[in-house]
C-alpha positions as a printed Julia matrix, in Angstrom:
89×3 Matrix{Float64}:
 -52.19  -59.71   0.62
 -49.0   -57.9    1.64
 -45.87  -58.76   3.52
 -43.74  -57.17   6.16
 -40.13  -57.94   7.23
 -39.24  -57.91  10.92
 -36.07  -58.83  12.82
 -35.99  -60.94  15.96
 -33.35  -62.31  18.33
 -33.65  -65.78  19.76
 -31.53  -68.04  21.98
 -30.22  -71.17  20.27
 -27.91  -74.15  20.72
 -25.2   -75.35  18.35
 -24.13  -78.94  19.12
 -21.23  -80.66  17.39
 -20.75  -84.37  16.8
 -18.82  -84.83  20.05
 -21.71  -83.41  22.06
 -20.14  -79.99  22.84
 -22.89  -77.37  22.97
 -22.57  -73.66  22.33
 -25.35  -71.38  23.59
 -25.65  -68.55  21.09
 -28.0   -65.85  20.0
 -29.47  -65.77  16.47
 -30.56  -62.81  14.41
 -33.64  -63.9   12.48
 -35.11  -62.1    9.47
 -38.82  -62.94   9.5
 -41.32  -62.44   6.68
 -44.87  -61.82   7.85
 -47.83  -62.34   5.48
 -50.61  -59.82   6.16
 -54.18  -59.75   4.86
 -54.14  -55.97   5.34
 -52.09  -53.45   7.28
 -54.46  -53.44  10.27
 -54.52  -57.14  11.08
 -52.09  -59.56  12.72
 -49.87  -61.63  10.37
 -51.6   -64.77   9.02
 -48.26  -66.48   8.53
 -44.66  -65.93   9.62
 -41.6   -67.62   8.13
 -37.9   -67.33   8.83
 -36.2   -65.92   5.71
 -32.64  -65.66   7.08
 -30.76  -66.94  10.11
 -27.41  -65.51  11.28
 -25.25  -65.81  14.35
 -25.51  -62.63  16.36
 -22.24  -60.74  16.83
 -23.78  -59.38  20.04
 -23.56  -62.71  21.86
 -19.77  -62.5   22.17
 -19.55  -66.25  21.58
 -16.82  -67.43  19.19
 -17.95  -70.76  17.67
 -15.2   -72.84  15.96
 -15.62  -73.72  12.31
 -17.36  -77.03  11.73
 -20.63  -78.9   11.36
 -23.36  -78.5   13.96
 -26.99  -79.19  14.76
 -28.79  -75.89  15.33
 -31.81  -75.96  17.68
 -34.05  -72.98  18.52
 -37.7   -72.2   19.04
 -39.63  -69.97  16.63
 -43.29  -69.1   17.24
 -43.58  -71.97  19.75
 -42.19  -74.6   17.42
 -38.74  -76.2   17.95
 -36.59  -75.91  14.83
 -33.64  -78.27  14.27
 -31.3   -77.92  11.29
 -27.87  -79.21  10.15
 -25.59  -76.22   9.66
 -21.96  -75.29   9.26
 -20.04  -72.41  10.82
 -17.31  -70.88   8.69
 -15.41  -67.85  10.06
 -18.31  -66.98  12.35
 -20.91  -67.2    9.57
 -23.77  -69.66   9.79
 -24.3   -71.66   6.55
 -26.71  -74.45   5.49
 -25.32  -77.88   6.38
């Protein structure tokens, strides 16, 4: 079994405790597990999540709930934003 790394962009929401929502774009680093080079991936997992600089959205530092959809499944995580960088909550 081998693996492949791909990069994807997805739309996401960052919501703070007061209910303010920021619509952002994420840059995802995705690891794909392959049986062989000629087949579709048997499993895909997000290895890294970052706020895209391309979205032009400045999100204030603080704690947020991050919500996005990856491979048809809604993901929801507690995160922090520090100087424009997304960190685990």
